C-alpha positions in Angstrom: -0.3 0.3 0.0 1.5 3.6 -1.3 0.9 6.2 1.3 0.4 9.9 0.1 0.4 13.0 2.7 -1.4 15.7 2.1 -0.3 18.8 4.0 -2.4 22.1 4.7 -0.1 25.0 6.3 -2.9 27.1 6.7 -3.1 30.7 8.7 -3.9 29.1 11.6 -2.3 25.9 11.9 -0.6 22.7 9.9 -2.8 19.8 9.8 -1.2 16.6 7.7 -3.6 13.5 6.5 -2.3 10.5 5.6 -4.2 8.2 2.9 -3.8 5.4 0.7 -3.1 6.5 -2.7 -5.3 4.1 -4.4 -8.7 4.0 -2.2 -8.2 7.4 -0.3 -8.6 5.6 3.1 -7.5 7.7 6.0 -4.5 5.9 7.7 -3.5 8.6 9.7 -3.4 12.0 10.6 -1.7 15.0 12.7 -2.0 18.6 13.4 -0.2 21.6 15.3 -1.1 25.6 15.7 0.4 28.6 14.3 1.4 31.8 15.7 -1.1 34.4 15.6 -0.6 37.2 13.6 -0.8 38.7 10.3 2.9 38.4 9.9 5.4 35.1 10.6 8.5 33.8 10.4 8.5 31.1 8.0 10.0 29.0 10.2 7.4 28.7 12.4 5.5 26.9 9.7 8.5 24.3 9.5 8.2 23.8 13.1 4.4 23.0 13.0 4.9 20.9 10.1 7.5 19.0 11.8 5.1 18.7 15.1 2.4 17.8 12.8 4.3 14.9 11.3 5.1 13.4 14.5 1.5 14.0 15.5 0.7 11.3 12.3 2.9 9.0 12.9 6.0 10.6 10.7 6.2 10.7 7.2 9.3 8.1 6.8 6.4 5.6 5.2 5.1 8.0 2.6 5.8 7.2 -1.1 4.6 10.8 -1.8 3.6 14.5 -0.2 2.4 17.7 -1.4 1.4 21.2 0.3 -1.9 23.1 0.1 -1.2 26.5 1.7 -2.3 29.8 2.4 -2.2 32.0 -0.3 -1.1 35.4 -1.4 1.6 35.7 1.4 4.8 37.2 1.0 8.1 35.3 1.7 11.5 36.6 0.7 14.8 34.9 0.5 18.5 36.9 0.4 20.8 35.2 -2.3 21.6 32.5 0.6 18.1 31.1 0.7 18.0 33.1 4.4 14.3 34.8 5.3 14.6 38.6 4.8 11.6 39.6 6.9 8.9 37.6 8.5 6.5 36.5 5.9 3.4 39.2 6.0 0.0 37.1 5.3 -3.0 37.5 3.1 -4.7 39.3 5.9 -2.2 42.1 6.3 -3.9 44.9 5.3 -0.7 47.7 5.7 -0.5 46.9 2.0 -3.8 48.3 0.7 -2.8 51.9 -0.4 0.0 50.0 -1.8 -2.8 47.9 -4.2 -4.5 51.3 -4.8 -1.4 52.8 -6.3 -0.8 50.3 -8.4 -4.3 50.1 -9.6 -4.0 53.6 -10.8 -0.6 53.7 -12.1 -1.3 50.6 -14.8 -4.3 52.8 -15.6 -2.2 55.9 -16.2 -3.7 57.8 -13.3 -7.3 56.4 -14.2 -8.2 54.1 -11.2 -11.4 52.6 -13.5 -8.9 52.1 -16.2 -6.5 50.4 -14.5 -8.8 48.0 -12.9 -9.4 46.8 -16.6 -5.6 46.5 -17.5 -4.9 44.5 -14.4 -8.1 42.0 -14.9 -6.5 41.9 -18.7 -2.8 41.3 -17.4 -3.4 39.0 -14.5 -7.1 38.2 -14.3 -7.2 40.1 -11.0 -7.4 43.3 -9.8 -5.0 44.3 -6.7 -6.3 44.6 -3.2 -4.2 44.3 -0.2 -3.9 40.6 -0.1 -2.2 40.1 -3.1 1.6 39.4 -2.8 2.3 42.3 -5.6 0.6 44.8 -3.1 2.7 43.8 -0.2 5.7 43.8 -2.6 5.3 47.1 -3.3 4.9 48.0 0.7 8.3 46.3 1.3 10.1 48.6 -1.7 8.5 51.7 0.1 8.6 51.1 3.5 11.7 48.9 3.9 14.1 49.8 1.1 16.9 48.2 2.9 15.3 44.9 3.4 13.9 45.2 0.0 17.5 45.5 -1.6 18.5 42.2 -0.1 15.4 40.1 -1.8 17.0 37.5 -4.4 13.9 35.4 -4.4 10.4 36.3 -3.8 7.8 32.7 -3.2 4.5 31.9 -1.2 4.1 29.9 2.1 3.5 26.7 0.0 6.6 27.3 -2.1 8.2 27.7 0.6 7.6 25.1 3.0 7.7 22.8 -0.4 11.4 23.6 -0.5 11.7 22.9 2.5 10.2 19.5 2.5 12.6 18.6 -0.5 15.5 19.0 1.7 16.9 22.9 0.8 16.9 25.6 3.4 19.0 28.7 4.0 22.8 28.3 4.3 22.6 29.6 8.1 21.2 26.4 9.0 23.3 23.9 6.9 21.0 23.9 3.9 22.3 24.8 0.2 20.3 27.7 -0.5 19.6 26.7 -3.4 17.0 29.3 -4.5 16.8 27.4 -8.2 15.0 24.9 -6.9 12.5 26.5 -5.6 8.7 25.5 -7.6 4.9 26.4 -7.2 2.0 25.6 -9.1 -0.4 27.7 -11.3 -2.9 27.8 -8.7 -1.0 29.6 -6.5 1.0 31.5 -9.0 -2.5 33.3 -9.8 -2.9 34.6 -6.8 0.4 36.9 -6.7 -0.8 39.6 -9.0 2.4 38.9 -11.8 1.0 35.8 -13.1 -1.2 35.6 -16.2 -3.5 32.2 -16.3 -4.4 33.4 -20.0 -0.9 33.1 -21.0 0.5 30.5 -18.1 3.3 32.8 -17.4 5.3 35.4 -14.7 4.2 38.6 -15.5 7.7 40.5 -14.6 6.7 43.7 -16.4 4.2 43.6 -13.2 6.8 42.7 -10.9 9.4 45.4 -11.8 6.1 48.1 -11.7 5.2 47.1 -8.1 8.8 45.9 -6.6 11.3 47.9 -9.0 13.3 44.8 -9.5 13.0 41.0 -10.9 14.1 38.6 -8.3 14.1 35.0 -9.2 10.4 33.5 -9.0 9.7 29.7 -8.4 9.2 27.4 -11.8 5.4 26.7 -12.2 5.0 22.9 -12.1 2.1 21.4 -13.9 -0.6 19.6 -11.7 1.4 16.5 -12.2 4.8 16.8 -12.2 7.4 15.9 -9.1 9.3 19.0 -8.3 12.0 16.9 -5.7 12.3 14.2 -3.3 12.5 14.7 0.3 15.3 13.6 2.1 13.8 10.3 3.0 12.7 9.4 -0.7 9.1 10.9 -1.3 8.3 12.3 -4.2 7.4 16.0 -3.4 4.5 17.1 -5.8 3.7 21.0 -6.6 1.1 21.8 -4.3 -1.6 24.2 -4.5 -3.2 27.5 -3.1 -5.6 26.4 -0.4 -8.8 27.3 -2.0 -7.6 25.2 -5.2 -6.3 22.1 -3.0 -9.9 22.5 -1.1 -11.7 22.0 -4.8 -9.4 18.7 -5.5 -10.0 17.6 -2.3 -13.7 17.9 -3.1 -13.5 16.7 -6.6 -15.1 19.5 -8.1 -15.6 19.3 -11.7 -16.9 22.1 -14.2 -19.8 23.6 -13.1 -19.6 22.5 -9.5 -19.5 25.6 -7.1 -17.8 25.5 -3.8 -19.4 27.7 -0.9 -17.0 28.1 2.1 -18.6 29.7 5.2 -16.2 30.5 8.0 -15.1 33.7 9.7 -15.1 35.2 5.9 -17.0 33.6 2.6 -15.6 32.2 -0.5 -17.3 31.2 -3.5 -15.1 29.7 -5.9 -16.2 28.0 -9.0 -14.4 25.3 -11.6 -14.3 27.1 -14.8 -12.8 25.6 -18.6 -11.5 28.9 -19.5 -9.7 32.1 -17.6 -11.9 35.1 -16.5 -11.2 38.7 -16.5 -13.4 41.0 -14.5 -12.2 44.5 -14.1 -14.3 45.3 -11.3 -12.1 43.4 -9.2 -15.3 41.4 -7.5 -14.0 38.3 -9.3 -10.4 37.5 -8.9 -9.2 34.9 -12.1 -7.5 32.3 -10.3 -6.2 28.8 -11.6 -7.1 25.4 -10.3 -5.2 22.6 -9.1 -6.0 20.4 -12.0 -5.1 22.1 -15.4 -8.3 24.4 -15.4 -9.5 27.8 -13.9 -10.9 28.6 -10.5 -12.6 31.9 -10.4 -13.4 33.0 -7.1 -15.2 36.1 -5.0 -14.9 36.6 -1.3 -16.5 38.6 1.7 -16.1 39.6 4.6 -18.5 38.6 6.8 -19.4 34.8 7.2 -20.5 33.1 9.7 -20.0 35.9 12.7 -23.6 37.2 11.2 -25.2 33.8 12.2 -23.0 34.3 15.7 -24.1 38.2 15.8 -27.8 37.1 15.5 -27.6 34.4 18.1 -25.9 36.8 20.6 -28.4 39.4 20.0 -31.4 36.9 20.6 -29.5 35.3 23.2 -29.7 31.7 21.9 -27.3 28.8 21.1 -26.8 28.3 16.9 -29.5 25.2 17.0 -32.3 27.5 18.3 -31.2 30.1 16.2 -31.8 27.0 13.3 -35.2 26.6 14.8 -36.4 30.2 14.9 -35.3 30.7 11.3 -36.6 27.9 9.9 -40.0 28.6 11.8 -39.9 32.2 9.9 -41.7 32.9 6.7 -39.3 33.2 3.5 -38.4 36.7 2.9 -39.3 37.3 6.7 -42.1 39.4 6.0 -39.9 42.0 4.3 -37.2 42.4 7.0 -34.1 42.3 5.6 -30.4 42.4 7.0 -27.6 43.7 4.7 -24.8 42.0 6.5 -22.0 44.4 5.6 -21.1 44.5 9.6 -17.4 44.6 9.3 -17.0 46.4 5.9 -17.9 44.5 2.8 -15.2 42.9 -0.2 -18.5 42.2 -2.4 -19.3 44.8 -3.5 -16.0 46.8 -2.1 -17.2 48.6 0.7 -14.5 48.6 3.5 -16.1 51.3 5.4 -20.0 50.2 5.4 -21.8 49.0 8.2 -25.0 46.8 8.6 -28.5 47.8 8.1 -32.0 46.4 8.8 -34.7 47.6 7.0 -38.4 46.8 7.0 -38.6 46.9 10.7 -42.2 46.8 11.9 -44.2 45.7 15.1 -45.2 42.7 13.9 -41.3 41.8 12.2 -40.1 42.6 15.6 -39.8 38.9 16.7 -37.4 36.3 17.2 -37.9 34.3 14.0 -38.0 37.2 11.7 -34.5 38.2 12.8 -33.0 34.7 12.9 -34.6 34.3 9.1 -33.6 37.5 8.1 -29.9 36.8 9.3 -29.4 33.5 7.8 -31.0 35.0 4.5 -29.0 38.0 4.5 -25.9 35.3 4.7 -27.2 33.5 1.9 -27.9 36.6 -0.3 -24.5 37.9 0.5 -22.7 34.6 -1.1 -25.4 34.4 -3.9 -24.4 38.0 -5.0 -20.6 36.2 -5.4 -21.8 33.6 -7.8 -24.2 36.0 -9.8 -20.4 38.3 -9.9 -19.1 34.7 -11.2 -22.0 33.6 -13.8 -22.2 37.0 -15.6 -18.5 36.3 -16.6 -19.8 32.9 -18.3 -19.2 30.9 -15.7 -21.3 27.6 -15.1 -22.8 26.6 -12.1 -25.0 23.3 -11.8 -24.5 22.7 -8.0 -23.0 24.2 -4.9 -21.2 22.4 -2.1 -21.5 23.8 1.5 -18.2 23.5 3.2 -16.9 25.4 6.5 -18.1 26.0 10.2 -21.4 27.8 9.1 -22.1 24.5 6.8 -23.2 23.0 10.0 -26.3 24.9 10.1 -29.4 23.4 9.4 -30.9 26.3 8.4 -28.2 27.2 6.0 -28.3 23.8 4.8 -31.9 24.0 3.9 -32.5 27.4 2.7 -29.4 28.0 0.8 -31.3 25.7 -2.4 -33.9 28.6 -2.3 -31.7 31.0 -2.2 -29.0 29.9 -4.9 -31.8 28.3 -7.1 -29.7 25.3 -7.0 -29.2 22.1 -5.5 -26.9 22.2 -2.3 -24.4 19.3 -1.4 -23.3 19.1 1.9 -20.3 16.7 2.7 -19.1 15.3 5.8 -16.8 17.5 7.8 -13.2 16.8 6.6 -9.8 18.6 6.2 -10.6 19.1 2.2 -7.3 21.3 1.7 -5.1 18.5 3.1 -7.2 15.8 1.3 -6.6 18.1 -1.7 -2.7 18.1 -1.3 -2.8 14.2 -0.6 -5.0 13.4 -3.8 -2.1 15.4 -5.8 0.7 13.9 -4.4 -1.1 10.5 -5.6 -1.5 11.6 -8.8 2.0 12.6 -9.1 2.8 8.9 -8.2 1.1 7.9 -11.2 0.6 10.6 -13.8 -0.8 8.5 -16.4 -3.9 7.8 -14.3 -4.9 11.1 -13.9 -6.2 12.5 -10.2 -6.9 9.2 -8.3 -11.0 9.2 -7.6 -11.6 8.5 -4.1 -15.3 7.7 -2.8 -16.3 10.1 -0.1 -19.5 8.6 1.8 -21.5 10.7 3.9 -22.6 13.5 1.7 -26.1 15.1 1.9 -27.7 16.5 -1.0 -30.4 19.7 -0.3 -32.9 20.3 -2.5 -35.9 23.4 -2.4 -38.0 25.3 -4.7 -36.2 28.8 -6.0 -37.0 32.0 -4.0 -36.0 34.5 -6.5 -38.7 37.4 -4.7 -36.2 36.7 -1.5 -33.1 37.6 -3.4 -34.9 40.6 -5.4 -36.0 42.2 -2.0 -32.5 41.6 -0.7 -31.2 43.3 -3.7 -33.3 46.5 -3.4 -32.2 46.8 0.1 -28.8 46.1 -0.7 -28.8 48.9 -3.2 -29.6 51.4 -1.0 -26.2 50.9 1.2 -24.6 49.9 -2.2 -24.9 53.2 -3.1 -24.8 55.2 -0.2 -21.6 57.5 0.3 -19.2 55.9 2.9 
C-alpha cells in the first residue's frame, strides 16, 4: 500500500493527512498550531509541520506528499536562502494603499482604466491580500530589506522547498533558490502571473517592486518538484482554495461555498476569467483548469451575531429561522457588519430594513440573518455567472455549513441543489490527492469515494433575492 501525505499549512495551523494512494482511506493524521498575527516568520511553519508530522506518526513511510497553503503571503529570501523578514500573510492589510496605487499607475492615473488593465493582464485587480501589493509596500517602507531580496515565493512554495531538503545556509541548507517551485493555482494569486498566457508577468513584478527577483518555476499539476531526504516524491502543491476544490473532487459547473469567518465562493471553469470590477479574482485551479473566486468579509459571524443578539445558541437560531416565513415578511438585514469585499465597501456597516411591530420578533430576525448571509454569498456567484462561468450545483463547506437553516435555505436562495459533504480537512485531502496523482501521472487524479454527502433541494425563492437586492442597493449606493 503506497501512502500519500497531504499537508495543509493554513493561517492558523498545520494539518497532515496520510491516505492510501489508491483508495483514499485515511490511515492517520496530525496537526500543530501556527502563531497568531498577520506576519509570521516561515520557520514557525517548518516547526509546526515537523510537529504535525510527528503527531501523524511520521512521514518516513509515505511515497509522496504535497502542500496546500494559505495564498498570497509574501516570503522573501536573500541569495543564501535566508528569510529577509517575517512573511506578510494574506490578511495583513498594511498594503491596501499600495494596491490602490498600483491600480492607478497601470491605468495612467485612472483607477477604472487601471482595474481593466490589471484584469486583462493577470485576471485579478490588486487588493491588499495579493503578493504584488505587499511587494510594493516592502519597496516603499523597508527599502534596505527590499534590496536584500534575491527570490520571492509563497508560503506553500517555501514549505515544499524545505520538505525537498533545501534550506538557508545558516541552518546547514544549500540555499538553492533555483530549486524553488510553485503551481499555477498559487502563482495566479500573486498579481504577476497570467492564467491566460500561463506565464509570469515580470513587467508587473518590476512595476510593483522596482526589480525582478527570482521567481519559482511553475510546475504542472502532476509534476514532481523534488524528493524528501527520505525519498518521498514532492508534488507541486497548490493554494488552499484550489487544494480544497481538488479534495472535494469538483469539476466544471461545481461551485464551492465555504462559510467560515469570511465567505468564499469559487467555481471550476474551463476558461480563464477577467473581471474589471475586481469582484471576481481569476485564479487557476490545481488540475489544469481555472478557479474564479469571490470572497466576502462577513460569513458565519453573521449567525454568531444574530444568536448573541437573540440570546440563543446556534441550534435554537436554526429552529427560529426555519420557523420564520420566506423573506421574513419584508425584514431584510444587509450584513456588511465589518465592511465588505463584495461589493468593495470597506467602511460600510450593517443595516436592518423593514422593521415593524409585526417583524420585531425572534423568528423574523433569525430568518433575516440566515437569508442575508446566503444572499450575500449568492451575490458572489452572480458576479461569476455574469462572466460566463457555469454553475449547476453548490457544495457547502466550512463552519457555517453546519447550520441546519443554512443547509435547508441555501437551495432556495441560490436556485441550485446544495451538497453538504461530511466535515473534513479538504485542503489537506486535496494535497494528498495531488501527491497520489504525481505517483502515477498517467492515471490522472485518483477517484476517491467520499461517503456521507447529503443533498438538499428546495423550490427557488427569487423574490427573496429581489427584495434583498433592492435594500442592498440602498447601502451599495450610499456614500461612505
